[in-house]
Structures are given as C-alpha cells and as structure tokens.
VEXDREN-2710 file (C-alpha; in Angstrom, 1 decimal):
% VEXDREN-2710
k/r/px/py/pz
1/MET/-19.0/6.1/-20.4
2/SER/-16.2/5.7/-23.0
3/ASP/-14.5/8.3/-25.0
4/PRO/-14.3/7.5/-28.8
5/THR/-11.1/9.6/-29.0
6/THR/-9.1/6.9/-27.0
7/THR/-10.7/3.8/-28.2
8/THR/-7.3/2.6/-29.6
9/GLU/-5.3/3.4/-26.7
10/ARG/-7.9/1.6/-24.3
11/ARG/-7.9/-1.6/-26.4
12/ALA/-4.1/-1.4/-26.6
13/LEU/-3.8/-1.2/-22.7
14/ALA/-6.3/-4.0/-22.3
15/ALA/-4.4/-6.1/-24.8
16/ARG/-1.0/-5.6/-22.9
17/LEU/-2.6/-6.2/-19.7
18/ALA/-4.0/-9.6/-21.0
19/GLN/-0.6/-10.5/-22.4
20/SER/1.2/-9.8/-19.2
21/GLY/-1.3/-11.8/-17.2
22/ALA/-2.8/-8.9/-15.2
23/LEU/-6.2/-9.4/-17.1
24/HIS/-8.0/-12.4/-18.0
25/THR/-11.6/-12.1/-17.2
26/PRO/-13.7/-10.8/-20.1
27/ALA/-15.8/-8.7/-18.0
28/TRP/-12.8/-6.6/-16.6
29/ARG/-11.4/-6.6/-20.3
30/GLN/-14.6/-4.8/-21.3
31/ALA/-14.2/-2.3/-18.3
32/VAL/-10.7/-1.5/-19.3
33/GLU/-11.8/-0.9/-22.9
34/SER/-14.8/1.2/-21.8
35/VAL/-13.4/3.4/-19.0
36/PRO/-11.4/6.5/-20.2
37/ARG/-8.4/6.6/-17.6
38/GLU/-7.5/10.2/-19.0
39/ALA/-10.7/11.4/-17.5
40/PHE/-9.4/10.8/-14.2
41/LEU/-6.1/12.6/-14.5
42/HIS/-7.2/16.3/-14.5
43/PRO/-6.1/18.8/-14.0
44/GLY/-2.7/16.8/-14.7
45/VAL/0.2/14.7/-13.3
46/PHE/3.7/14.8/-11.8
47/LEU/6.2/13.1/-13.6
48/PRO/9.5/12.2/-11.5
49/GLU/12.8/14.2/-11.9
50/PRO/16.3/13.5/-10.5
51/ARG/16.8/14.2/-6.8
52/GLY/13.1/13.8/-5.6
53/ARG/11.6/16.5/-7.7
54/TRP/8.6/16.4/-10.0
55/ARG/7.6/18.0/-13.3
56/PRO/4.0/19.0/-13.6
57/VAL/2.2/18.1/-16.9
58/LEU/-1.1/19.6/-17.4
59/ALA/-3.8/18.0/-19.5
60/ASP/-5.0/21.4/-21.1
61/ARG/-1.4/22.3/-22.2
62/THR/-0.6/19.0/-23.6
63/PRO/-1.3/18.0/-27.1
64/GLY/-3.8/15.4/-27.3
65/PRO/-2.0/12.4/-28.7
66/GLU/0.9/13.1/-26.2
67/TRP/-1.6/13.3/-23.4
68/ALA/-3.4/10.1/-24.3
69/ARG/0.1/8.2/-24.6
70/LEU/0.8/9.2/-21.0
71/ALA/-2.7/8.3/-19.6
72/TYR/-2.4/4.9/-21.0
73/SER/1.4/4.2/-20.2
74/ASP/2.2/1.2/-17.9
75/ARG/2.9/3.4/-14.9
76/SER/1.5/5.2/-11.8
77/LEU/0.9/8.7/-12.2
78/VAL/1.3/11.0/-9.3
79/THR/-1.5/13.7/-9.0
80/GLN/-1.0/15.2/-5.5
81/LEU/2.3/15.9/-3.5
82/ASP/2.5/16.7/0.4
83/GLY/-1.3/16.2/1.0
84/SER/-2.3/19.4/-1.1
85/LEU/-0.4/20.2/-4.0
86/THR/-1.8/19.6/-7.5
87/PRO/-0.1/20.0/-10.8
88/ASP/-1.9/23.2/-11.6
89/GLN/-0.7/24.8/-8.5
90/ALA/2.8/24.3/-8.9
91/THR/4.7/27.7/-9.3
92/THR/8.1/26.3/-10.2
93/GLU/9.4/23.5/-12.1
94/PRO/10.4/20.9/-11.1
95/VAL/9.2/20.8/-7.6
96/PRO/10.1/19.0/-4.4
97/GLY/7.8/16.8/-2.6
98/VAL/6.2/13.6/-1.3
99/PRO/3.5/11.8/-3.4
100/THR/0.1/11.5/-1.5
101/SER/-2.2/10.7/-4.3
102/SER/-1.9/8.9/-7.5
103/SER/-3.6/6.8/-10.5
104/THR/-2.2/3.5/-9.8
105/GLU/-0.3/1.4/-12.6
106/PRO/-3.1/-0.2/-14.5
107/ALA/-1.4/-3.6/-14.4
108/LEU/-1.7/-3.5/-10.4
109/VAL/-5.3/-2.2/-10.7
110/LEU/-6.3/-5.1/-12.6
111/ARG/-4.2/-7.7/-10.8
112/MET/-6.1/-6.6/-7.5
113/LEU/-9.5/-6.4/-9.1
114/GLU/-8.9/-9.9/-10.7
115/SER/-7.8/-11.3/-7.3
116/LEU/-11.1/-9.9/-5.5
117/GLU/-13.1/-12.6/-7.5
118/VAL/-16.2/-10.5/-7.6
119/GLU/-19.4/-11.8/-8.8
120/GLU/-22.9/-10.2/-10.2
121/GLY/-25.1/-8.9/-7.5
122/GLN/-22.3/-8.5/-5.0
123/GLU/-21.6/-5.1/-3.2
124/VAL/-18.0/-3.7/-2.8
125/LEU/-16.4/-1.3/-0.4
126/GLU/-13.4/0.5/-1.8
127/ILE/-11.1/2.1/0.5
128/GLY/-9.1/5.1/-1.1
129/THR/-10.9/6.5/-4.0
130/GLY/-7.8/8.4/-5.3
131/THR/-8.6/9.6/-8.8
132/GLY/-11.7/7.3/-9.2
133/TYR/-10.5/5.3/-12.2
134/SER/-10.6/2.0/-10.1
135/THR/-14.1/3.1/-9.0
136/ALA/-15.2/3.5/-12.4
137/LEU/-13.9/0.1/-13.4
138/LEU/-15.9/-1.4/-10.4
139/CYS/-19.0/0.4/-11.4
140/HIS/-18.8/-0.8/-15.0
141/ARG/-18.5/-4.4/-13.8
142/LEU/-21.1/-4.4/-11.0
143/GLY/-23.2/-1.5/-11.4
144/GLU/-23.1/2.1/-9.8
145/ASP/-25.4/1.0/-6.8
146/ALA/-23.0/-1.8/-5.9
147/VAL/-20.0/0.3/-5.2
148/THR/-19.3/2.5/-2.1
149/THR/-15.9/4.2/-2.0
150/VAL/-14.3/6.2/0.6
151/GLU/-11.7/9.0/0.3
152/VAL/-10.1/10.8/3.4
153/ASP/-8.9/13.7/1.4
154/PRO/-11.8/16.2/0.7
155/ALA/-10.1/17.9/-2.3
156/VAL/-9.2/14.3/-3.7
157/ALA/-12.7/13.1/-3.2
158/ARG/-14.2/16.1/-5.0
159/ARG/-12.1/15.7/-8.1
160/ALA/-12.8/12.0/-8.1
161/ASP/-16.5/12.5/-7.9
162/GLU/-16.4/15.3/-10.6
163/ALA/-14.5/13.0/-12.9
164/LEU/-17.0/9.9/-12.2
165/GLU/-19.9/12.3/-12.9
166/GLY/-18.2/13.6/-16.0
167/ILE/-18.2/10.1/-17.6
168/GLY/-21.8/9.5/-16.3
169/VAL/-21.0/7.5/-13.3
170/SER/-23.0/8.3/-10.0
171/THR/-22.0/5.9/-7.4
172/TRP/-21.7/6.1/-3.4
173/THR/-18.8/8.4/-2.9
174/VAL/-17.9/9.1/0.8
175/THR/-15.3/11.6/2.3
176/GLY/-14.1/10.0/5.6
177/ASP/-11.7/7.8/7.2
178/GLY/-11.6/4.6/5.2
179/LEU/-10.2/2.6/8.2
180/LEU/-13.5/2.9/9.5
181/GLY/-15.1/1.5/6.7
182/HIS/-18.7/2.9/6.0
183/PRO/-21.3/1.2/8.3
184/PRO/-24.5/2.8/6.8
185/ARG/-23.9/0.7/3.6
186/ALA/-22.8/-2.4/5.2
187/PRO/-22.5/-5.5/4.9
188/TYR/-20.2/-5.9/1.7
189/ASP/-19.4/-8.9/0.0
190/ARG/-15.9/-7.6/-0.9
191/VAL/-13.5/-4.9/0.7
192/ILE/-10.7/-3.6/-1.4
193/ALA/-8.0/-1.1/-0.3
194/ALA/-5.9/1.1/-2.3
195/CYS/-3.6/2.1/0.4
196/ALA/-1.2/0.3/2.8
197/VAL/-2.2/-0.6/6.5
198/ARG/0.0/-1.6/9.3
199/ARG/-2.9/-4.1/10.4
200/VAL/-6.3/-5.0/8.9
201/PRO/-8.8/-2.8/10.7
202/TYR/-11.4/-5.0/12.5
203/ALA/-14.0/-2.4/11.3
204/TRP/-13.7/-4.1/7.7
205/VAL/-14.0/-7.6/9.1
206/ARG/-17.1/-6.5/10.9
207/GLN/-18.8/-4.8/7.9
208/THR/-18.0/-7.8/5.6
209/ARG/-20.6/-10.7/5.2
210/PRO/-19.5/-14.1/6.0
211/GLY/-17.6/-15.7/3.0
212/GLY/-16.7/-12.3/1.9
213/VAL/-13.2/-11.1/1.0
214/ILE/-10.9/-8.3/2.1
215/LEU/-7.9/-7.3/0.0
216/THR/-5.4/-5.0/1.2
217/THR/-1.7/-4.2/1.5
218/LEU/0.0/-4.9/4.7
219/GLY/3.3/-2.7/5.4
220/SER/4.4/0.7/6.5
221/TRP/7.8/1.0/4.9
222/ALA/8.8/2.2/1.3
223/HIS/9.3/-1.3/0.4
224/GLY/8.4/-4.8/1.6
225/ALA/4.7/-4.8/1.8
226/GLY/2.4/-7.7/0.9
227/LEU/-0.9/-7.9/-0.6
228/ALA/-3.1/-9.8/1.9
229/LYS/-6.3/-11.6/0.9
230/VAL/-8.5/-12.9/3.8
231/SER/-11.9/-14.4/3.8
232/VAL/-14.5/-13.8/6.7
233/GLY/-15.9/-16.3/8.7
234/ALA/-19.1/-16.7/10.4
235/ASP/-17.4/-16.5/13.6
236/GLY/-16.2/-12.9/13.1
237/THR/-12.6/-13.8/12.3
238/ALA/-10.8/-13.2/8.8
239/GLU/-8.2/-15.7/7.7
240/GLY/-5.9/-15.9/4.4
241/ARG/-2.6/-15.2/3.0
242/ILE/-0.1/-12.9/1.2
243/ILE/-0.7/-13.2/-2.6
244/GLY/2.3/-11.2/-3.6
245/PRO/4.6/-8.3/-3.1
246/VAL/3.0/-4.8/-3.8
247/SER/3.5/-1.1/-2.9
248/PHE/1.0/1.4/-1.9
249/MET/1.0/4.7/-0.2
250/GLN/0.3/4.4/3.6
251/ALA/-3.3/5.1/4.9
252/ARG/-3.2/8.6/6.0
253/ALA/-4.6/7.9/9.4
254/GLN/-2.0/5.2/10.1
255/ALA/0.9/7.2/8.4
256/PRO/3.4/7.9/11.4
257/PRO/5.2/11.3/11.1
258/PRO/8.5/10.8/9.7
259/VAL/11.4/10.3/12.3
260/THR/13.5/13.5/11.9
261/GLY/15.7/15.8/14.1
262/ASP/18.7/14.5/16.2
263/LEU/18.7/10.9/15.6
264/ALA/22.0/10.5/17.6
265/ALA/20.0/12.1/20.6
266/ARG/17.1/9.7/19.9
267/ALA/19.5/6.7/20.1
268/ALA/21.9/8.1/22.8
269/TYR/21.0/5.8/25.7
270/ALA/21.3/2.0/24.8
271/ASP/20.3/-0.6/27.4
272/SER/22.1/-3.4/25.4
273/GLU/24.8/-3.7/22.8
274/ARG/25.8/-6.9/20.9
275/GLU/27.0/-8.1/17.5
276/VAL/24.0/-9.0/15.2
277/ARG/23.4/-12.4/14.0
278/VAL/21.6/-11.1/11.0
279/PRO/22.8/-8.0/9.3
280/PRO/20.5/-5.1/8.9
281/THR/21.3/-5.2/5.0
282/ALA/18.8/-8.3/5.1
283/LEU/15.9/-5.7/5.3
284/ASP/17.1/-4.4/1.7
285/GLU/15.3/-7.6/0.5
286/TRP/11.6/-7.6/0.0
287/THR/10.4/-10.8/2.0
288/PRO/12.8/-9.9/5.1
289/ALA/11.6/-6.6/4.9
290/PHE/8.0/-7.6/5.0
291/LEU/8.6/-10.1/8.0
292/ALA/10.1/-7.3/9.9
293/GLN/7.2/-5.1/9.5
294/LEU/4.8/-7.7/10.6
295/THR/6.9/-8.5/13.7
296/VAL/7.5/-4.7/14.8
297/PRO/4.5/-3.1/13.0
298/ASP/4.9/0.4/14.5
299/ALA/8.5/0.6/14.0
300/GLN/10.0/2.7/11.3
301/LEU/13.3/1.9/9.2
302/VAL/15.5/4.9/9.0
303/HIS/18.7/5.3/6.9
304/ALA/20.9/8.4/7.7
305/ARG/24.3/9.7/7.6
306/THR/26.5/10.9/10.7
307/ALA/28.1/14.4/10.8
308/GLU/31.0/12.5/9.7
309/GLY/29.2/11.0/6.4
310/GLU/28.8/7.6/7.8
311/GLN/25.9/5.5/6.7
312/ARG/23.7/4.5/9.8
313/THR/20.7/2.4/9.8
314/TYR/17.9/2.5/12.7
315/LEU/14.7/1.2/13.8
316/PHE/12.6/3.6/15.7
317/ASP/9.3/2.9/17.6
318/PRO/8.5/6.3/19.0
319/GLY/5.2/5.3/20.5
320/ARG/7.1/2.8/22.6
321/GLU/10.3/5.0/22.9
322/SER/12.4/2.1/21.7
323/PHE/15.0/1.9/19.1
324/ALA/17.8/-0.1/17.5
325/GLU/21.0/1.5/15.8
326/PHE/23.6/-0.5/13.8
327/VAL/27.0/0.5/14.1
328/PRO/30.2/-0.7/12.8
329/GLY/32.0/-3.3/14.7
330/GLY/31.8/-7.0/15.4
331/ARG/33.5/-9.9/14.0
332/VAL/30.6/-11.5/12.1
333/SER/27.6/-10.7/9.8
334/ALA/29.5/-8.0/8.1
335/GLY/31.0/-6.5/11.2
336/ARG/27.7/-5.0/12.6
337/THR/26.8/-4.3/16.2
338/VAL/23.2/-3.4/17.4
339/ARG/22.5/-1.0/20.2
340/GLN/19.1/-1.2/21.6
341/GLY/17.2/1.1/24.1
342/GLY/13.6/1.4/25.4
343/PRO/11.3/-1.3/26.7
344/VAL/11.1/-3.0/23.4
345/ARG/14.2/-4.8/21.8
346/LEU/13.1/-4.4/18.3
347/TRP/15.9/-6.0/16.6
348/ASP/15.8/-9.1/19.0
349/GLN/12.3/-9.7/17.8
350/VAL/13.0/-9.1/14.1
351/GLU/16.1/-11.1/14.3
352/GLU/14.5/-14.2/16.0
353/VAL/11.9/-14.3/13.1
354/LEU/14.5/-13.7/10.4
355/LEU/16.8/-16.8/11.6
356/ALA/13.9/-18.8/11.8
357/TRP/12.9/-17.7/8.2
358/CYS/16.3/-18.8/7.1
359/ASP/16.2/-22.1/8.8
360/ALA/12.8/-22.8/6.9
361/GLY/14.6/-22.4/3.6
362/SER/13.8/-18.7/3.1
363/PRO/10.5/-19.1/1.6
364/GLY/8.7/-16.4/-0.4
365/ILE/6.4/-13.8/0.6
366/ASP/3.5/-15.8/-0.5
367/ALA/4.2/-18.4/2.4
368/ALA/2.8/-15.9/4.7
369/ARG/-0.6/-16.6/6.3
370/LEU/-2.6/-14.4/8.8
371/ARG/-5.6/-14.7/11.0
372/VAL/-7.5/-11.4/12.2
373/THR/-9.8/-11.5/15.3
374/GLU/-11.4/-8.8/17.2
375/THR/-8.4/-8.3/19.4
376/ALA/-5.4/-9.6/17.6
377/HIS/-3.3/-10.3/14.4
378/HIS/-1.8/-13.9/14.2
379/TYR/1.0/-14.7/11.5
380/TRP/2.8/-17.7/10.4
381/LEU/4.6/-19.2/7.4
382/ASP/2.9/-22.1/5.6
383/GLY/4.4/-25.3/5.6
384/THR/6.8/-24.7/8.6
385/SER/6.4/-25.8/12.1
386/VAL/9.2/-23.5/13.8
387/PRO/7.6/-21.9/16.7
388/SER/9.4/-18.6/16.0
389/LEU/7.5/-18.4/12.8
390/ARG/4.2/-18.1/14.6
391/TRP/3.7/-14.8/16.3
392/GLY/0.9/-12.1/16.9
393/HIS/0.0/-8.6/17.8
394/ALA/-2.8/-7.3/19.8
395/LEU/-4.9/-4.7/17.9
396/ARG/-4.6/-1.3/19.4
END
C-alpha cells in the first residue's frame, strides 16, 4: 500500500498530527504512515487565488519533491469546482468556481477518525468518498471488507475507486445518495460523513446497530457548523452532543440553490417591522451562527449590497416563502431594524434562542446536545434549564 518515495513525508505528517493532538492512537498513526495521500490527488488540485479564483496544479507537470510537499501539507486541497471541473480540464488560469470536492485537511480527517472510536471487527459506513484518502485509512485500520463508502458524484467515485485500486485496496465503493445510506450492507457499527447535513438522516440511524455511533457535521452555512456525535439506542433513537466546530461542504442532495436575483423584490412585502434585540452581526460568531442554523435549518444567510452600495443582511427560507431583512434604523443593538415576511418569523425564532443563550452565559458549541427520533430532531444546551434552549424540528 505504501509508496517508499514518500515515506519521509508520511512519517513527518504523522508526527505533526500527533504533536497537534489530532492523532494519538498507534493504529491510526500506522495508517497515516502507510497510506500515500498523493495517490488520491490525481490528476491535480486547485490552489486558491485572490477574488475567488483557483490555480490548477497538475501532478504530472509538477516536480516530485514539490508535489510531495503539497500532498503532505496541512491543508485541504480542492480537486473539483462547480460539480464537474477538474484541474486537468481548466483552459484558463486562474479559473473562477465553487469547490465541490476536495481532499480534507489531514488534521481534521484524523480528529474525526479518532472521535469515531472504532474497534477491530466493526463495520463502517462512510458518506462522501471524495478522493478516497480517508477510505484508505479506514481500510488500513479495519480491513477492506469492513468499509462501505458512498459517493454521490459518479466521476468523483470513479477517480476514488481507481486511486484505491491503484494502491491495492479493494473495498465496497458505491455511487449513490449517501443520505440514504446503503441498506444492502447494513447494519453498521459506525457511520461517518465527510459532508455537512441540515439534519441527521434517519436512514443512518436505522442502519446503525444499537450502541453504534454516527459522526457528522450539522449545518448548511459557510461557517458555524458543528461536529455531531450521537449513539444509537435500542429504541431506534440516537442521542449525543456537538464535540466541536467544523466546516465541510454541504451534502449535494441537501444543498439548496443559492438565493440570487432581485433580493429587494424577494423582501418587498414585510408583514412586520421592529427593532432588533440581537444584532445580525452576532451571526458572524461561530456558536450563534450554529444555534441559528439549528433553529431555522432551511434558512440561508445572505450578505449583499444594494444598488446604492449599502451592505444588507438577509435570512431567506424559500421553501416557506419567508424572509428577514436587516436595515439601518432603531435606537438599540447597533441601530438595526428587522423586516420580516411570510408565514415564519425567522428572526423571532433565532433571536429568542440567542437571547436565552446569552442569559445562560454564552456557552461554547460543545454545550449543544441533540436527540434524533424517526419523526423529529430535538436540541438543548447542557447545564441550562431555560425553556427557550430546548427546541425541535419535525423531519421532512
């Protein structure tokens, strides 16, 4: 499995991960030292450039030592833009685009694998194969037959499968919607998702053995997501906590189309208007943004400028035809007024939770707890008895 030409780089990566605290289990360290990350980066990667552009770097056109340094750098490496564009297909340089697949930063990969607490003989379902690097680490740790990995993008799945086969790993690679799990190989002892979801799919709970663990990112905004770890009970529910902040691309089946077009027209008809008690700038902080996403999981946070160049912040829930727009004015809370329209008062709901969170002492994201049933999600903050800090949503 290992490539002797990058032995030094793999050992150095493992040493850095151990020093940072991301890696502490000998078996995972052996996996990091054995699996060649560079094998999962072909045909190349995109490196960030100013103004949202990306510079393609191809493996076969980069000197070996330089490619090895890039492959074992402590960073996520984008491998696809806009759902289809790979570095070898880029005809201009740099290119615009939105990342849709990547090789995740090794420190985050190993923190998640360590948090999964796998044991020999267990079976794992991985949602979001991506490049296949984390799949290879799981296979090294548990064996090829113990890992089932699901990738929604056929081209990404094919490249990952070829990379895995290229280093001698033959595992259960599936092309499909990972939110549905993979029933033919169920039940699983562990489920790990390398993508963000708005809610934990109950299909994952159903396909996990009692006592098993699900690890996934909750959130749909560019920031403010949390890593959820829940244990499945014999009664078919799952309960656990948020173990820290994290950021992942949204699962494609749950990724809403961006809110574009005439935003002023979308927010033209407000049913209510009042001064805010919590300014929208609170959502710039990670934990308030996370709590807001739990409260209105289908809403999108949008920052835009008016025709006059004035900065505006919105919450839009297109599915429920509801919005909140923040405009200058008012005597308190940085002089902001919220205009709300539609059947759901989005900011009323968010603000109630944020005020209660402040009253509770503004605990960190790891105070958040959740329970998943067949019909609903329930959230609360540990150590508080404030009613506003207990809320839920029906699964839809």
